[in-house]
N, C-alpha and C positions, 0 to 999 in steps of 0.2 A: 478330402473335400477340394472340390474345385474352385478354381481360380488362378490368376495370373501370378505363376509364382515370382516373378522377377519385382512386380509392384505389391505382391503380398509380404516380403521381406522389407520391402521400403516401409509401409505401414506398420508392421510389426515393430521395427525400430522406433519409428516416431510414436505408435502409443506406448511403448517401454519407456521413452525418455518422457512422454508426457505424464504418466502416471508415476515410475520409479526414478527416472534420471540416469540410471545406471543399469547395464545388464546385470550385473551382479546382484543388484536389489531384486530385479525382477526374479532374477534366479532362484533366490532365496523367498520370495514370495509363493512360489509355485512347486517348491521343495526339492530343488536341485541344487547340486555343490556349487557350481561355476555358469559364468554368463556365458563361457564357451560354448556351453548346450544349445544356446540358439544359432549360433554360426549357422549350420544347414539350412535352417530357416530363413535367415537373415539373406543368404546368397541366391538363396533359390534352388540349392542341390537337392532339399528336402520340402516336401507337401506338409502344411500342418492338418494333421488327423484328428480325430474326434477327442482321445483323450487330452491332447495336448491343447485344444479348443479350450474343453472344459475348465482346465488348469486355468487359463489365461484369463477364461470369463469367471471364472471363481476369483482370481487375482485383481477383476476390476479392469481389466481391460476389454475394449469395445471389438469383440472377434469380429461381429457381423463387419464391422470395417476393416478389418486386417483382412478378411477373408474376400470379400467383393466391393470393397471402396465405399460402400453406403453407410455413412454416418448414422447411430440410430438418433433419436431426442434422445437428451437428457433427462430419464425419468425421475431422477433423483431431484432436479430441479422442477420437474414439471408437479410432482407430488407436491414438494414444498412449496409452490405457488398456490398449488389448488389448498393445501389446508390452510395458509395464511388467509386465501381468500373466504373460506368457509369461516373462520374465524372471525373476520371483520364482518360478514353476514352475522353473525352471531351478536356482534356486539352491536350493530347497528339495529337489528331487533331489539336489545334489550334498552337501547337508547329511545327507541321509536316509543316503546311503551313507557318507558319513565317519560316522555315528554307528554304523551297522550294524559297520563295520571296527572303531570303538573297542570296541563290544561284544565283538567276537570276540577280541580281543586282551586284555580284562579277563578273559575266559572261559579264554582259553589259557593266562594267567598266575595264575590263581587256583588256589594250592594245594588249598584244601578240593573244587575240583572234579575234581582228578587223582585217578586212585586207582591201586594199587600191583597 
């Protein structure tokens, strides 16, 4: 994968710290024995390849940010906000319908509105 090796290692370390807090926990998350597995990537002596990229992404790390420094929008947050907004829209439509029904009841039962 193309990217600046020196800063890629720094971003990898940053992402591991953000998500797991330690190299050991991150290693366990991708199925390797030791946190020392990451050393060549952190120092820039090795580049992150496709296999490791997939493992890191599957472990919840932002691989695009690690490789090229571009952070993605938190899609989980966006999806949660969208779901909450849709729920609010649905509830607002229900309330609007109930309000219209209540208004009709008031009008139907208002003697001033009835004419003989």
